[in-house]
C-alpha positions in Angstrom: -15.7 4.6 31.6 -17.6 4.7 28.3 -15.8 3.7 25.4 -16.7 5.7 22.5 -17.0 4.2 18.8 -14.2 4.9 16.4 -15.0 7.7 13.8 -15.5 6.3 10.3 -14.0 8.8 7.8 -14.4 6.2 4.8 -17.4 3.9 4.7 -18.2 1.9 1.8 -21.1 -0.8 1.3 -22.4 -2.7 -1.7 -20.1 -0.8 -4.1 -20.3 -2.0 -7.6 -18.6 -0.5 -11.1 -18.9 -2.3 -14.3 -17.0 -1.2 -17.4 -18.4 -2.4 -20.6 -20.5 -5.1 -19.2 -17.3 -6.2 -17.4 -17.8 -6.2 -13.6 -14.8 -4.2 -12.0 -15.9 -3.8 -8.3 -18.2 -6.5 -6.9 -20.2 -5.6 -3.7 -17.3 -4.1 -2.0 -17.6 -3.4 1.8 -15.3 -1.9 4.3 -14.5 1.3 6.5 -11.5 3.1 7.3 -11.3 4.8 11.1 -9.9 8.1 11.9 -6.1 7.8 12.5 -5.6 4.8 10.9 -2.8 3.9 8.2 -4.6 1.6 5.7 -2.9 0.0 2.5 -5.1 -0.8 -0.4 -3.3 -3.7 -2.4 -4.1 -5.8 -5.3 -2.4 -6.6 -8.5 -2.8 -4.3 -11.6 -6.3 -4.7 -12.8 -7.7 -5.8 -9.5 -9.8 -2.6 -9.2 -7.6 -0.2 -7.2 -7.7 2.6 -9.6 -11.1 2.3 -10.0 -11.8 2.2 -6.4 -9.8 5.1 -5.7 -11.4 7.5 -8.6 -14.9 6.6 -7.1 -13.8 7.7 -3.5 -12.5 10.8 -5.0 -15.6 11.3 -7.2 -13.7 11.3 -10.2 -15.9 8.7 -11.8 -19.6 7.6 -10.7 -20.3 4.3 -9.0 -23.0 2.0 -10.5 -24.5 1.1 -7.0 -23.6 0.9 -3.1 -23.0 3.7 -0.5 -19.7 5.8 -0.4 -19.4 8.4 2.4 -16.1 10.2 3.0 -15.8 12.0 6.2 -19.5 11.6 7.3 -20.9 12.9 3.7 -21.8 11.7 0.4 -20.2 15.0 -0.9 -16.7 15.3 -1.1 -15.3 17.8 1.2 -12.3 18.6 -1.1 -10.7 21.1 1.8 -10.3 18.2 4.1 -8.7 15.8 1.8 -5.1 15.3 0.4 -4.3 13.6 -2.6 -1.1 12.4 -4.2 -1.7 10.9 -7.3 1.0 8.5 -9.4 1.7 11.1 -12.3 3.5 14.4 -10.9 2.8 17.3 -12.9 5.3 19.8 -14.7 4.7 23.4 -15.6 7.2 25.2 -17.8 8.8 28.0 -16.2 7.4 27.7 -12.8 9.3 27.6 -9.8 8.8 25.5 -6.7 8.1 28.3 -4.7 5.6 29.7 -7.1 3.7 26.5 -7.1 3.8 26.4 -3.5 2.2 29.5 -3.2 -0.4 28.6 -5.6 -1.3 25.6 -3.9 -1.3 27.6 -0.5 -3.8 30.0 -2.2 -6.5 27.5 -2.8 -7.1 26.9 1.2 -8.2 29.7 3.5 -6.0 28.1 6.3 -3.1 26.5 4.5 -0.1 25.1 6.2 3.0 27.4 6.3 5.2 27.9 3.4 8.3 27.3 5.3 6.8 24.2 6.6 5.5 22.8 3.4 9.3 23.5 2.0 10.6 21.7 4.5 8.1 18.6 3.9 9.4 18.4 0.1 13.0 18.9 1.4 13.5 21.4 -1.2 14.8 24.5 0.5 18.0 24.8 -1.7 15.8 24.2 -4.7 12.9 26.7 -4.1 13.9 29.1 -7.1 14.5 26.4 -9.6 12.0 25.4 -12.4 9.9 21.9 -11.9 11.4 20.9 -15.1 14.6 20.7 -13.6 13.8 18.6 -10.5 14.7 15.0 -10.6 11.8 12.4 -10.4 12.1 11.9 -6.4 12.2 15.7 -6.0 8.9 15.9 -7.9 7.6 13.0 -5.7 8.3 15.2 -2.6 7.0 18.3 -3.9 3.8 16.5 -4.5 3.6 15.0 -1.2 4.0 18.5 0.2 1.1 20.1 -2.2 -1.2 17.3 -1.0 -0.8 18.5 2.6 -1.1 22.4 1.7 -4.5 22.3 3.0 -3.7 20.5 6.1 -6.0 17.7 5.3 -7.7 15.2 7.6 -7.8 12.3 5.5 -4.9 11.8 2.6 -5.1 9.5 -0.3 -1.3 8.3 -1.4 -0.8 6.5 -4.7 2.5 5.0 -5.2 3.9 7.9 -3.2 7.8 6.6 -3.1 8.1 6.0 -6.8 11.4 7.5 -7.8 12.8 8.5 -4.2 16.1 7.4 -3.2 16.4 5.0 0.0 16.9 8.1 2.4 14.1 10.1 0.9 11.7 7.0 1.3 12.9 6.6 5.0 12.2 10.4 5.6 8.8 10.1 3.8 7.5 7.2 6.1 8.6 8.8 9.3 6.7 12.1 8.1 3.7 9.5 7.5 4.0 8.4 11.1 4.4 11.9 12.4 1.2 13.0 10.7 -0.8 9.8 12.1 0.2 11.1 15.6 -1.8 14.2 15.1 -4.9 12.2 14.0 -4.4 12.1 10.2 -5.7 9.2 8.3 -4.1 7.6 5.1 -5.4 5.2 2.5 -2.0 4.3 0.3 -1.7 2.3 -2.6 2.1 1.0 -3.3 3.9 -1.9 -5.2 6.7 -1.6 -2.4 5.1 -4.0 0.0 8.1 -4.2 2.2 7.7 -0.6 2.9 4.0 -1.1 3.7 4.7 -3.8 5.9 6.5 -1.7 8.9 3.9 1.4 8.2 0.3 0.1 7.6 -2.1 -1.1 10.3 -4.5 -2.7 8.1 -4.5 -4.1 4.7 -7.2 -4.1 2.1 -6.4 -6.8 -0.7 -8.5 -6.8 -3.8 -8.7 -9.8 -6.0 -10.9 -9.8 -9.3 -12.9 -6.7 -7.9 -13.7 -8.3 -4.5 -12.1 -8.0 -1.0 -10.0 -10.7 -0.6 -8.7 -9.5 2.8 -9.4 -7.0 5.3 -7.2 -7.0 8.7 -3.8 -6.8 10.0 -0.6 -8.1 8.9 -0.7 -10.7 11.8 -4.1 -11.9 10.7 -2.8 -12.1 7.1 -0.1 -14.1 8.3 -2.2 -16.6 10.4 -4.7 -17.0 7.8 -2.2 -17.5 4.8 0.9 -18.2 6.2 3.8 -18.7 3.7 6.9 -20.2 5.8 10.4 -20.4 4.4 12.6 -23.6 5.4 16.3 -23.4 4.4 18.9 -25.9 5.0 21.8 -27.9 3.6 21.5 -31.4 2.5 22.6 -34.0 0.0 19.2 -35.4 -0.3 17.5 -35.6 -3.7 15.1 -32.8 -4.4 12.4 -35.2 -5.4 11.9 -35.9 -1.6 10.8 -32.6 -0.7 8.3 -31.7 -3.5 5.4 -33.7 -2.2 5.6 -32.2 1.3 2.3 -30.6 2.3 1.7 -27.2 1.3 4.9 -26.7 -0.7 4.6 -23.7 -3.0 8.3 -23.9 -4.4 11.5 -26.0 -3.9 14.8 -24.3 -4.6 18.1 -26.4 -4.8 21.5 -24.9 -5.2 24.6 -26.9 -4.7 23.5 -28.9 -1.7 21.5 -25.8 -0.3 17.7 -25.8 -0.2 14.9 -23.5 0.2 11.4 -24.5 0.8 8.2 -22.2 0.9 5.0 -24.0 2.5 1.6 -22.8 3.6 1.4 -25.8 6.0 4.1 -25.6 8.4 2.6 -27.6 11.0 1.8 -30.7 8.5 5.2 -30.2 6.8 7.5 -30.5 9.6 6.5 -33.9 10.8 6.8 -35.2 7.2 10.3 -33.7 7.3 11.5 -35.2 10.8 12.7 -38.5 9.1 15.1 -36.8 6.8 16.4 -34.4 9.9 19.8 -36.7 10.4 20.7 -35.8 6.7 19.9 -32.1 7.1 22.2 -29.4 8.4 21.7 -25.6 9.3 18.0 -25.9 9.3 16.3 -22.3 9.3 12.5 -21.5 9.7 11.4 -17.8 8.6 7.9 -16.6 8.5 6.8 -15.1 5.0 7.0 -11.5 4.1 4.2 -9.5 2.8 5.2 -10.0 -0.5 4.9 -13.7 0.0 1.6 -13.6 1.7 0.4 -11.3 -1.0 1.6 -13.8 -3.7 0.0 -16.8 -2.0 -3.5 -15.0 -1.6 -3.6 -13.3 -5.2 -1.5 -15.6 -7.2 0.8 -13.0 -8.5 3.2 -10.1 -7.8 1.7 -6.6 -6.6 3.8 -5.2 -9.8 2.3 -7.9 -12.4 1.3 -6.0 -15.4 -2.1 -5.9 -16.6 -4.6 -3.2 -17.6 -4.9 -0.5 -15.3 -8.5 -0.8 -13.9 
């Protein structure tokens, strides 16, 4: 049986952007297939916002190729966007703003469905200014789906949501993916993306430092945590291969290493004096730190 190639909904080749003689994006090359959930990561200032703005044609690129849904012109009726900042209008209700958004699309989602997505059935006659931060985020998500888009951009979508709302939100994403929807998501909540994204694009200094699955990231940039109890001196462990950090607390040790295969043999002579040894593979947060040298929420200029 003939295997059909995956349909590219985002194609970027040789993309560059410079602000005031400072390179912000440097020869970016990547693509996103239909039906994928792709996470775009990077410290603040790495170029995420600039890249999103170029993809959405909010700012021009300097050079390179950008095609969305097979076209250089943005097909806005097929794209949904949920930005970081929620809007608020005076004396406008939830129902009124959903109805307004529906009017922009000839084939919009049903009002009741959008209200259910926002989980605001009991708030439909309430003014936007009376909604909580989490309620506004859920409403913004519903509005970005009003036109039943094929490609959906989500920028920090769960900020302000409580735990239950976040769980429901990510389940909605999975349900929409099952319908063939494609997502490009940025978020500082890496533990959430770890369970939802199929691929990770990690920007560092305007370049693509990684493009692949979490498994590939773990294999190429493995951070492993060793925890154990011992009365041995901390100085014995700091020189082990690939050690990123050593934490000692009343005889309990936590070591982080990127070279487990080299570290374990060096640890063997100390095993008689070690108890409760536990080995855990690094989380996405730790892998991100090891690859970029910082946390996803490090404060820097928003570029």
